[in-house]
C-alpha positions in Angstrom: 1.7 -23.6 14.2 1.1 -19.9 13.8 -0.8 -18.7 10.8 0.4 -15.8 8.7 -1.8 -13.2 10.4 -0.5 -14.2 13.8 3.1 -14.1 12.6 2.6 -10.7 11.0 1.0 -9.3 14.2 3.8 -10.7 16.4 6.5 -9.2 14.2 4.6 -5.9 14.0 4.4 -5.8 17.8 8.1 -6.5 18.1 9.0 -3.8 15.6 6.7 -1.2 17.3 8.2 -2.1 20.7 11.7 -1.7 19.5 11.2 1.8 18.2 9.6 4.5 20.3 8.8 6.6 17.2 6.4 3.9 16.1 5.4 2.5 19.6 1.6 3.0 19.2 -0.8 2.5 16.2 -1.3 6.3 16.1 2.5 7.0 16.0 3.1 4.3 13.4 0.2 5.6 11.3 1.6 9.1 11.3 4.7 7.7 9.3 3.1 4.9 7.3 2.0 5.5 3.7 0.3 3.3 1.1 2.8 2.6 -1.7 0.5 1.1 -4.3 -3.1 1.0 -5.4 -5.5 3.9 -5.5 -4.5 4.8 -2.0 -0.9 5.5 -3.0 0.6 8.3 -1.0 -2.2 8.4 1.6 -1.5 7.6 5.3 -2.5 4.2 6.7 -5.1 4.7 9.4 -4.4 3.8 13.1 -7.6 1.6 12.9 -6.0 -0.6 10.2 -3.0 -1.0 12.4 -5.2 -2.0 15.3 -6.9 -4.6 13.2 -3.6 -6.0 12.1 -2.4 -6.3 15.8 -5.7 -8.0 16.9 -5.5 -11.7 15.9 -8.7 -12.8 17.8 -10.9 -15.0 15.6 -13.8 -15.1 18.0 -15.0 -11.6 17.1 -18.3 -11.2 15.2 -18.1 -9.8 12.6 -14.6 -10.9 12.0 -11.9 -8.2 11.8 -10.5 -7.5 8.3 -7.2 -9.3 7.5 -4.2 -7.2 6.5 -3.7 -7.0 2.7 -0.4 -7.4 0.9 -0.4 -3.7 0.2 -0.9 -3.0 3.9 2.0 -5.3 4.8 4.1 -3.6 2.2 3.3 -0.1 3.5 4.1 -1.1 7.1 7.3 -2.9 6.1 8.5 0.2 4.1 8.0 2.4 7.2 10.5 0.2 9.0 12.8 0.1 5.9 12.1 -3.7 5.4 10.8 -5.9 2.6 7.2 -6.9 3.1 7.8 -10.7 3.2 10.2 -10.3 6.1 7.2 -9.5 8.3 5.9 -12.9 7.6 9.0 -14.7 8.8 8.3 -16.3 12.3 10.2 -14.8 15.2 11.7 -11.8 13.5 14.3 -10.0 15.6 13.7 -6.3 14.9 17.2 -5.4 16.2 18.9 -8.0 14.0 17.0 -9.0 10.9 18.9 -11.6 8.7 21.8 -10.1 6.7 20.4 -11.5 3.5 17.4 -9.2 3.8 19.0 -6.1 5.2 21.9 -6.0 2.9 19.5 -3.9 0.9 15.9 -3.9 0.6 15.4 -4.1 -3.2 15.3 -0.7 -4.8 11.9 0.2 -6.2 11.9 1.2 -9.9 13.9 4.5 -9.5 16.6 3.1 -7.2 15.0 4.3 -3.9 14.6 2.0 -0.9 11.0 1.4 0.2 11.1 3.9 3.1 12.7 6.5 0.9 9.8 6.1 -1.6 7.2 6.5 1.2 8.9 9.7 2.4 9.2 11.1 -1.1 5.4 10.6 -1.7 4.7 12.3 1.6 6.9 15.3 0.8 6.0 15.6 -2.9 2.4 14.7 -3.9 3.2 15.7 -7.5 5.7 12.8 -7.7 2.7 10.5 -6.9 0.9 11.8 -10.0 4.1 11.4 -12.2 4.6 7.8 -10.9 1.1 6.9 -11.8 1.3 8.4 -15.3 4.6 6.6 -15.9 3.2 3.2 -14.8 0.0 3.6 -16.9 
């Protein structure tokens, strides 16, 4: 049985392969933004994506595991909910209807990918969102 890290890596590879805009870690990182935490609005680094794709467990020191916030940022880039990337054998061309009928809006009614693009285009919105949630 695959563990969560292997499932996530396999799904991420499938998503990247199905979209030339995100086909390499560098291309994906150019469009992938942190949605939460103190990194909110910052780009995810290509190195973090490389770590997520590498599931070897014989590396010393061990590679860092993807965090929930990282999975959320990557999923939002593809317009998906984070937990969908932990479903075994995800078909990127046809995710289950239950999940694509609408990724749940985030607070202000935006879909995850819309929120990430808004943060990129409008850094002041990031500050307002932080003040509102404090």
